[in-house]
C-alpha positions as CSV (number, residue, x, y, z in Angstrom):
1,M,95.2,34.8,98.7
2,D,98.4,35.0,96.7
3,A,98.8,31.3,96.9
4,L,95.2,30.9,95.7
5,R,95.9,33.2,92.8
6,A,99.0,31.2,91.9
7,E,97.0,28.0,91.9
8,D,94.3,29.6,89.7
9,A,97.1,30.7,87.3
10,A,98.2,27.1,87.3
11,A,94.6,26.0,86.5
12,R,94.5,28.3,83.5
13,A,97.8,26.9,82.3
14,L,96.4,23.4,82.6
15,G,93.4,24.3,80.4
16,L,91.0,24.9,83.3
17,G,90.6,28.6,82.6
18,G,87.0,28.5,83.7
19,A,88.0,27.6,87.2
20,G,87.7,30.7,89.4
21,D,89.2,31.0,92.8
22,A,86.3,29.3,94.6
23,E,86.2,26.4,92.2
24,W,89.9,25.9,92.3
25,L,89.9,25.9,96.1
26,A,87.1,23.3,96.0
27,R,89.3,21.2,93.6
28,C,92.3,21.4,95.9
29,E,90.2,20.4,98.9
30,L,88.6,17.5,97.1
31,A,92.0,16.2,95.8
32,A,93.4,16.4,99.3
33,L,90.4,14.3,100.5
34,Y,91.2,11.7,97.9
35,R,94.8,11.5,99.1
36,L,93.7,11.3,102.8
37,L,91.4,8.3,101.9
38,A,94.4,6.7,100.3
39,H,96.5,7.4,103.4
40,F,93.9,5.7,105.6
41,R,93.6,2.8,103.1
42,M,90.0,3.5,102.2
43,T,90.5,2.7,98.5
44,D,89.5,0.0,96.0
45,L,92.0,0.5,93.1
46,I,90.2,2.8,90.7
47,D,86.7,2.1,92.0
48,T,84.8,4.1,94.6
49,H,84.6,7.9,94.4
50,V,84.2,11.2,96.1
51,S,82.4,14.2,94.8
52,A,81.8,17.9,95.8
53,R,79.6,20.7,94.6
54,V,81.1,23.4,92.5
55,P,80.6,26.6,94.5
56,G,78.2,29.1,93.0
57,Q,77.4,26.8,90.0
58,G,74.1,25.1,90.7
59,G,73.7,21.5,89.5
60,Q,77.4,21.0,88.9
61,F,79.8,18.9,90.9
62,L,83.4,17.5,90.7
63,I,84.2,13.8,90.7
64,N,87.3,11.8,89.9
65,R,88.5,11.0,86.4
66,Y,88.0,7.3,86.2
67,G,91.4,5.5,86.2
68,V,93.3,7.9,88.5
69,L,94.4,6.3,91.8
70,F,93.4,8.1,95.0
71,H,97.0,8.7,96.2
72,E,97.9,10.4,93.0
73,M,94.8,12.6,92.6
74,R,95.4,16.2,91.6
75,A,93.0,19.2,91.4
76,S,93.2,19.1,87.7
77,D,92.3,15.4,87.6
78,L,88.8,16.2,88.8
79,V,86.0,16.3,86.2
80,K,83.2,18.8,86.4
81,V,79.9,17.2,85.5
82,D,76.3,18.3,85.4
83,E,73.3,16.5,87.0
84,D,73.1,14.3,83.9
85,G,76.7,13.1,84.2
86,R,77.9,15.1,81.2
87,A,81.5,16.4,81.5
88,L,81.5,20.2,81.3
89,Q,85.3,20.7,80.8
90,T,88.3,18.7,80.2
91,G,92.0,18.8,81.3
92,P,95.2,18.4,79.3
93,G,95.4,15.4,77.0
94,A,91.8,14.4,77.8
95,T,89.3,12.9,75.5
96,P,86.3,15.2,74.5
97,A,84.3,13.7,77.4
98,Q,86.5,12.7,80.3
99,R,85.4,9.3,81.6
100,V,83.7,9.1,85.0
101,N,82.4,6.0,86.8
102,K,78.8,5.5,85.8
103,A,77.8,3.8,89.1
104,G,79.6,6.7,90.9
105,F,77.5,9.2,89.0
106,T,74.3,7.4,89.9
107,I,75.0,7.3,93.6
108,H,76.5,10.8,94.0
109,S,74.0,12.6,91.7
110,A,71.2,11.1,93.8
111,V,72.5,12.6,97.0
112,H,73.5,15.9,95.4
113,K,70.1,16.5,93.8
114,A,68.1,15.6,96.8
115,R,70.2,17.1,99.6
116,P,71.3,20.6,98.9
117,D,72.6,20.8,102.4
118,L,75.4,18.3,101.6
119,H,78.4,19.6,99.7
120,C,80.6,16.6,99.6
121,V,79.7,12.8,99.3
122,I,82.1,9.9,99.9
123,H,81.6,6.3,98.9
124,T,84.0,3.5,99.9
125,H,84.5,-0.3,99.5
126,T,86.7,-1.1,102.5
127,T,87.1,-4.6,103.9
128,A,85.5,-3.6,107.2
129,G,82.8,-1.5,105.6
130,I,81.8,-4.4,103.2
131,A,81.9,-6.9,106.1
132,V,79.5,-4.8,108.3
133,A,77.3,-4.1,105.2
134,A,77.0,-7.9,104.8
135,Q,75.9,-8.4,108.4
136,R,72.1,-8.5,108.9
137,Q,72.2,-6.4,112.1
138,G,74.3,-3.7,110.5
139,L,76.3,-1.4,112.7
140,L,76.1,-2.4,116.3
141,P,76.2,0.2,119.2
142,I,79.3,-1.4,120.7
143,S,81.9,1.4,120.4
144,Q,82.1,5.1,121.0
145,H,82.7,5.5,117.2
146,A,79.6,3.6,116.4
147,L,77.5,5.6,118.8
148,K,78.2,8.7,116.8
149,F,75.8,7.2,114.2
150,Y,73.2,5.8,116.7
151,G,69.8,6.6,115.2
152,K,71.5,8.6,112.5
153,L,72.4,5.9,109.9
154,G,70.5,4.9,106.8
155,Y,70.5,1.4,105.1
156,H,70.0,0.8,101.4
157,D,69.5,-2.8,100.1
158,Y,71.8,-4.0,97.4
159,E,70.3,-3.9,93.9
160,G,73.4,-4.8,91.8
161,I,76.0,-2.4,90.3
162,A,74.4,1.1,90.5
163,L,73.8,1.7,86.8
164,D,70.1,2.1,86.9
165,L,69.2,5.8,87.4
166,E,65.8,4.7,88.9
167,E,67.7,3.5,91.9
168,R,68.5,7.1,92.9
169,E,65.0,7.6,94.4
170,R,65.5,4.5,96.6
171,L,69.0,5.6,97.6
172,V,67.7,9.0,98.7
173,A,64.8,7.5,100.6
174,A,67.1,5.2,102.5
175,L,69.5,8.0,103.4
176,G,66.6,10.2,104.6
177,A,67.8,13.1,106.7
178,H,71.0,11.3,107.7
179,K,74.6,12.1,106.6
180,A,75.8,8.5,106.5
181,M,74.5,5.2,105.1
182,I,75.4,1.6,104.8
183,L,74.9,0.2,101.3
184,R,74.1,-3.4,102.2
185,N,76.5,-6.0,100.7
186,H,78.3,-3.1,99.1
187,G,80.0,-0.5,101.2
188,L,79.7,2.8,103.0
189,L,78.5,6.3,102.1
190,A,79.1,9.5,104.1
191,A,78.5,13.1,103.4
192,G,78.8,16.6,104.9
193,A,78.1,20.3,104.5
194,T,81.9,20.7,103.9
195,V,84.7,18.4,102.8
196,A,86.0,18.5,106.4
197,E,82.7,17.2,107.7
198,A,82.4,14.5,105.1
199,F,85.9,13.3,106.0
200,H,84.9,13.3,109.7
201,E,81.9,11.2,109.0
202,I,83.6,8.5,106.8
203,Y,86.6,8.3,109.2
204,F,84.4,7.6,112.2
205,L,82.1,5.2,110.3
206,E,85.1,3.3,108.9
207,R,86.7,3.0,112.4
208,A,83.4,1.8,113.9
209,C,83.2,-0.9,111.3
210,Q,86.8,-1.9,111.9
211,A,86.1,-2.2,115.7
212,Q,83.0,-4.3,115.1
213,V,84.7,-6.7,112.8
214,A,87.5,-7.1,115.4
215,A,85.0,-7.5,118.3
216,L,83.0,-10.2,116.5
217,A,86.2,-12.0,115.6
218,G,87.0,-12.2,119.4
219,G,84.3,-14.8,119.9
220,Q,83.2,-13.3,123.2
221,E,79.8,-11.9,124.2
222,L,79.5,-8.3,123.4
223,N,78.7,-5.6,125.9
224,L,76.1,-3.1,124.7
225,P,75.7,0.3,126.5
226,P,72.2,1.0,127.9
227,E,69.8,2.9,125.6
228,A,70.0,6.1,127.6
229,V,73.8,6.1,127.2
230,R,73.6,5.4,123.4
231,L,71.3,8.4,122.9
232,R,73.3,10.7,125.1
233,T,76.6,9.8,123.3
234,A,75.0,10.3,119.9
235,G,73.8,13.7,121.0
236,Q,77.2,14.7,122.3
237,F,78.7,14.0,118.9
238,G,76.2,16.5,117.5
239,N,78.2,19.3,119.1
240,D,81.3,18.6,117.0
241,N,80.5,21.3,114.4
242,A,79.8,24.0,116.9
243,S,83.0,23.2,118.9
244,G,85.2,23.4,115.9
245,I,86.5,19.8,116.3
246,I,85.7,18.9,112.7
247,D,87.8,21.7,111.2
248,L,90.5,21.1,113.7
249,A,90.7,17.4,112.8
250,W,90.7,18.3,109.1
251,Q,93.6,20.7,109.4
252,A,95.5,18.1,111.4
253,A,94.8,15.4,108.8
254,L,96.0,17.7,106.0
255,R,99.4,17.7,107.6
256,L,99.6,13.9,107.0
257,I,99.7,14.5,103.2
258,E,101.6,17.9,103.2
259,T,104.7,16.0,104.3
260,E,104.6,14.3,100.9
261,G,104.4,17.6,99.1
262,A,101.3,19.5,98.1
263,T,101.2,18.0,94.5
264,Y,97.4,17.5,94.9
265,R,97.1,21.3,94.3
266,C,98.4,20.9,90.7
């Protein structure tokens, strides 16, 4: 708690005086997630984005300030916006309304408004993710990683750069009750009730796509597990939350960026 108070004092010094303990902790977690996505090369220069709800503040969430690279993201770089995309506070040296990615707002606000069970939303444009998004059959059940999403993956057809707010209804309909989705000809989307769960979802989805691209490149006939095995494996992955594996993996992943210094907490 002393460390958290120190971080909150730092927030006030940076002009984020409205950030209480819960919000500042959420900022630190989200900034750490950005850096982990950079560590695993799930970035696309300044495009793509990750968002998280502001605890205890309905209809408000945090998203990256447009132009900050993922590997340099700090808690103070995150912009708090409302459901209409309006910036609610600004950091040091910022313009009156900090700039956020409009397409990012469209995609993330759609999920946040429709799915109160999801705290964090991740959208990526990785090579493997785009490649699978361009394949008509989508994610194939050819790996253990892919079977995590068997029967639990939405698909949304490409409509152009997501600037039209009317697309939000179709995005939400495509996601359904799932926590992950392939945006056809575009990229990947994953979400979770916590930052840790969202990271777990995108990590496995990305690895599944990488495996599929590599398998297809081999030019050999693919082996698909029987339907009963697919369903059983998907069900086994459903126990990850109860078993504590997701939080354990998150804490382990954080050590990958702690070795570089905890500057994401600034």
